[in-house]
C-alpha positions in Angstrom: 80.6 102.2 134.4 83.7 102.8 131.3 86.7 101.4 131.5 89.8 103.8 132.1 91.3 104.0 128.0 94.5 105.5 129.4 95.7 102.4 131.7 94.4 99.8 129.2 96.3 101.6 125.7 99.7 100.0 126.8 98.2 96.4 127.0 96.6 96.4 123.7 99.2 98.6 121.5 101.7 96.5 121.3 101.7 94.7 118.4 98.5 95.8 117.6 98.1 96.6 113.3 100.8 94.4 111.3 102.9 96.5 109.2 102.2 94.7 106.1 99.6 92.2 104.9 100.1 89.0 107.4 101.8 86.3 106.0 99.3 83.2 105.4 99.3 80.1 107.6 98.5 76.7 105.8 95.3 75.2 106.7 96.1 71.1 106.2 92.7 70.2 106.1 91.4 72.5 103.6 94.9 74.2 101.9 93.2 77.6 102.6 95.1 79.8 104.7 93.7 80.8 108.3 94.3 84.1 109.8 97.3 84.8 111.6 97.7 86.1 115.1 96.0 85.5 118.5 93.0 83.6 118.8 91.9 83.7 122.4 92.0 85.1 125.7 90.8 84.3 129.0 90.3 84.5 132.4 89.2 81.5 135.1 85.4 82.2 134.0 85.4 83.7 130.6 87.2 83.0 127.3 86.9 85.4 123.9 88.1 84.0 121.2 88.8 84.2 117.2 89.1 81.2 115.7 86.5 81.0 113.3 85.7 82.2 109.5 84.8 86.3 109.8 86.7 86.8 113.1 90.0 88.4 112.5 92.8 88.3 114.6 92.5 90.6 117.4 94.8 92.3 120.0 92.8 91.6 123.3 93.6 92.6 127.3 92.2 90.7 130.4 91.5 93.8 132.6 89.6 91.6 135.5 87.6 88.5 135.9 84.7 89.2 133.8 86.2 92.6 132.0 88.2 92.7 128.7 89.5 95.3 126.1 89.6 94.8 122.3 91.7 96.6 120.1 90.1 96.6 116.6 92.8 97.3 114.3 92.7 96.9 110.4 94.1 94.5 108.3 97.2 97.0 106.7 99.0 99.6 107.6 96.4 103.4 107.2 94.7 104.9 105.4 92.4 102.3 104.9 88.4 103.3 104.6 87.4 103.3 108.2 85.3 100.3 108.3 86.0 98.9 111.6 84.9 95.0 111.4 85.1 93.0 114.5 83.9 89.2 115.4 84.6 87.2 118.4 82.8 84.2 120.3 83.0 83.8 123.7 81.9 81.7 126.7 81.1 83.3 130.4 79.9 81.4 133.5 77.6 82.4 135.6 78.1 85.5 137.6 76.8 88.6 136.0 77.6 90.3 132.3 80.8 90.4 131.1 82.1 93.9 130.2 83.9 94.1 126.7 85.2 97.5 125.4 86.0 97.9 122.0 88.7 100.3 121.1 89.1 101.1 117.5 92.9 102.3 115.8 92.2 104.3 112.6 88.7 103.9 112.7 85.6 104.7 115.1 82.3 103.0 116.1 80.8 102.2 112.6 78.7 99.0 113.2 76.2 98.8 115.7 76.9 95.0 117.6 75.2 91.8 116.8 74.8 89.0 119.8 73.9 85.6 118.4 73.0 82.9 120.6 71.3 79.2 119.8 70.7 80.4 116.4 69.2 83.4 117.1 70.3 86.6 115.9 69.6 90.2 117.9 71.0 93.8 118.2 73.1 94.2 121.2 73.4 97.9 122.8 76.3 99.5 123.2 77.8 102.5 125.2 79.5 104.2 122.6 82.1 107.1 123.3 81.5 111.1 123.0 84.3 110.8 119.9 83.1 107.6 119.0 86.4 106.0 119.2 85.1 103.4 122.0 82.5 101.0 122.4 81.5 99.4 125.7 79.7 95.9 125.6 77.7 93.9 128.5 77.6 90.3 127.3 75.1 88.0 129.3 76.3 85.0 130.9 76.4 81.8 128.4 78.0 81.2 124.9 77.7 83.8 122.1 79.1 85.1 118.9 79.7 89.3 118.2 79.9 90.6 115.4 79.5 94.1 113.5 77.3 92.9 111.3 75.6 89.4 110.3 78.0 86.8 109.7 77.4 86.0 106.0 80.4 83.4 104.5 81.4 81.5 102.2 79.0 78.5 103.1 75.7 80.6 102.7 76.9 81.7 99.7 77.3 78.3 98.7 74.1 77.5 99.7 72.8 80.6 97.5 74.4 79.3 94.3 72.8 76.2 94.6 69.4 77.5 95.2 69.6 79.7 92.4 71.2 77.0 89.8 68.7 74.6 90.8 66.2 77.0 90.0 67.5 77.9 87.1 68.9 74.1 85.6 72.5 75.6 85.7 75.6 74.5 88.2 77.7 77.0 90.1 81.5 77.2 88.5 84.3 78.1 89.8 85.8 81.9 88.6 89.4 81.3 89.8 90.9 81.3 93.2 92.0 83.9 95.8 95.3 84.4 97.1 94.2 82.1 100.0 93.7 79.6 97.0 90.1 79.8 98.2 87.2 79.0 95.4 85.3 82.8 94.0 82.4 80.5 93.1 80.0 82.2 90.1 76.7 81.0 88.4 75.5 82.1 84.9 72.0 81.6 84.0 69.7 81.9 81.2 70.6 81.7 77.4 74.3 81.7 77.3 74.1 82.1 73.3 72.0 85.6 74.5 74.2 88.5 73.2 72.8 90.6 76.3 74.7 89.9 79.3 73.9 91.1 83.2 77.1 91.2 85.6 76.0 91.1 89.2 79.0 91.4 91.8 78.6 91.6 95.5 81.3 91.5 98.6 84.4 93.4 97.2 84.4 95.2 100.4 84.0 92.3 103.2 82.2 94.1 106.2 79.3 95.7 103.4 76.6 93.1 104.7 73.5 95.1 104.0 74.6 95.2 100.4 75.0 91.3 100.4 71.1 90.9 102.1 69.7 92.9 98.9 71.8 91.0 96.3 70.7 88.0 97.5 67.1 89.2 97.8 67.6 90.6 94.2 69.2 87.1 92.7 66.3 85.7 94.1 63.7 87.4 92.1 65.6 87.5 89.0 66.4 83.4 89.2 62.6 82.6 89.6 61.4 85.2 86.8 63.7 83.4 84.6 62.8 79.9 85.8 59.1 80.8 85.4 59.3 82.9 82.0 61.0 81.2 78.9 60.9 84.2 76.8 62.9 86.3 79.5 64.9 82.8 79.9 65.9 83.5 76.2 66.7 87.1 76.1 69.2 87.7 78.4 71.8 85.7 80.0 73.0 86.8 83.9 76.4 86.6 85.4 76.6 86.5 89.6 79.4 86.5 91.5 77.8 87.5 94.9 81.6 87.2 96.9 84.5 88.7 94.7 86.3 88.9 98.2 86.6 85.2 100.1 89.9 85.7 101.6 88.9 89.2 103.2 85.4 88.0 104.2 86.6 85.2 106.0 89.2 86.8 107.7 87.4 89.5 108.9 89.3 92.3 106.8 87.6 96.3 106.8 88.5 96.5 103.2 91.1 94.8 101.1 92.0 91.4 99.9 94.9 89.2 101.2 97.4 91.2 98.8 96.0 94.4 100.4 93.9 95.7 97.8 90.7 97.4 97.7 89.5 95.3 95.1 86.9 98.6 94.2 90.2 100.0 93.2 91.5 97.5 90.9 89.6 97.6 87.9 91.6 98.5 84.7 95.2 97.4 86.6 93.9 94.1 87.1 96.7 93.0 89.7 94.7 90.7 91.9 93.6 87.5 91.1 89.8 87.9 92.0 89.8 91.2 89.6 91.8 88.8 87.3 89.5 85.7 87.2 86.6 88.4 86.0 88.7 89.9 83.5 89.6 86.4 82.0 85.9 85.1 81.9 84.5 88.4 80.2 87.4 88.2 77.7 86.7 85.2 76.6 83.2 85.8 75.9 82.1 85.3 72.2 82.2 88.2 70.3 78.7 89.2 69.8 78.0 88.9 73.8 78.8 91.5 75.4 77.5 93.3 79.1 74.1 95.5 78.9 74.4 96.4 82.3 76.2 96.0 85.5 75.6 96.4 89.3 77.5 96.0 92.1 76.2 95.6 95.6 77.9 97.7 98.6 77.1 99.0 101.5 77.7 102.9 103.1 75.8 105.5 105.8 72.5 105.5 103.8 70.5 103.7 100.6 71.7 105.2 97.1 72.7 104.2 93.7 75.9 105.7 92.2 74.8 105.9 88.6 76.9 107.4 85.4 76.8 111.7 85.3 77.7 113.6 82.8 79.3 110.7 80.6 75.5 108.9 80.6 74.4 108.7 76.7 70.7 109.5 75.9 70.0 105.4 76.2 71.9 105.3 79.9 69.7 108.5 80.8 66.6 106.4 79.5 67.2 103.4 81.2 68.1 105.1 84.6 64.6 106.9 84.2 62.8 103.6 83.5 64.3 101.6 86.6 65.2 104.1 89.3 63.9 107.7 89.0 60.8 108.7 91.0 61.0 105.4 93.2 63.1 107.4 95.6 60.3 107.0 98.2 58.4 104.6 97.0 59.4 101.5 99.2 58.0 101.3 102.7 61.3 101.4 105.2 63.6 102.1 102.5 64.0 105.4 100.9 67.2 106.1 98.7 69.0 108.6 96.8 70.0 108.5 93.1 74.2 109.9 93.0 74.8 111.2 89.5 78.7 111.1 89.4 81.3 111.0 86.8 84.1 108.9 86.3 87.4 109.4 88.4 90.0 108.9 85.9 93.0 106.2 87.6 90.3 105.5 90.7 89.8 102.0 89.2 86.1 101.2 90.4 83.9 98.6 89.0 81.3 101.5 88.2 83.7 103.3 85.8 85.6 100.7 84.5 82.5 98.7 82.9 81.2 101.7 81.3 84.1 103.0 80.0 84.8 99.7 78.6 81.6 98.7 77.7 79.6 102.1 77.3 76.9 100.4 79.5 75.1 101.6 83.0 77.2 100.7 85.6 75.8 101.2 89.1 76.9 101.0 92.6 73.8 99.3 94.8 74.8 101.0 98.3 72.5 99.9 101.3 72.4 101.8 104.6 74.6 99.7 106.9 71.6 100.0 109.6 68.8 99.4 106.8 65.8 97.6 107.8 66.6 94.4 106.6 62.8 93.5 105.6 62.3 96.7 103.7 66.1 96.3 102.2 64.8 92.6 100.6 61.6 94.2 99.6 62.9 96.7 97.9 65.4 94.9 96.4 63.1 92.3 95.6 60.7 95.2 93.7 63.6 96.8 91.9 64.5 93.4 90.3 60.8 93.3 89.3 61.1 96.7 87.8 64.6 95.9 86.4 63.4 93.5 83.4 61.0 96.2 81.1 63.8 98.7 81.8 66.2 96.1 80.3 63.8 95.4 77.2 64.2 99.2 76.6 67.4 99.5 77.1 68.6 96.8 74.5 65.9 97.4 72.1 67.1 99.0 68.7 
């Protein structure tokens, strides 16, 4: 039975949404900030906590011994892209299911919940209201973590970078630091003297996990091909930054970094330390080295590629044809569309800035929130393999 939303609104709303970016609380261990706000609520038999990386501070109301309500709020006052992230852990003594109602402020139930117990993750059923503004969860007794998508954080990315580094004989490095002082880690592999640079970026928007899954499979394949083909390693260099918004991911943000800025609207202005770090690195490249392609991995409501529209030159049109055209239904469980879109002046997206600045193909690689995970990885692997011959044609005289 659904809880009475009106009866719990007052319990949740008080102090539910900060007016501005919350002030950081400095961790004595790491020197990095920890999320501010409430971190636990409990009854005698059940506790719910928000005390781990990826869990945002969340307003919680205890409605009964095994009934709770959570108000899912953005990190700053609206307007904000409605990507309502949530994550919490719970411990429940025996005694039946625990009922948790998610209520959304300035958003709706976009992400189907995932329950992780004893290291095993599975989808969790949710009873969603007709207006999509609340979702009711029934949690089994025991311990578990509930999250909007898979929890992929800094430790996971560090291990991925180490794996790619080991394959390519390179080492990760620190591109810069976030507002919170978290490292922005990167990897450069291939031939650092090659004039042909491919830039691969991820997690500008914290909740967009399916894009991260695709990016990891994509880079796995690129790194393996570079490791196994000295000629390929000599022709190109790759710059990989899989976690550009470490604060937003750690704090469970919907969209922004700790500065309250959508990083994918800051390219051109470069007002934030994360985008500034990337710009400094690009500016320091030797004059003969320039990007030839940029891919920015994201998630949305469908699988698609945002590509250049009318501003694409003949070489860019040929690259798109070589790499993507005609493959929209080639991959099992991963159909996609291609969306040619002209640059929106002043919008500050990564796609627009790289295209304007370097005159290159600059694509946003979008993955459906609910995409089949195995299909996503398989398609990314295949698209990475197909990329190299398309690149060779792109850079040919």
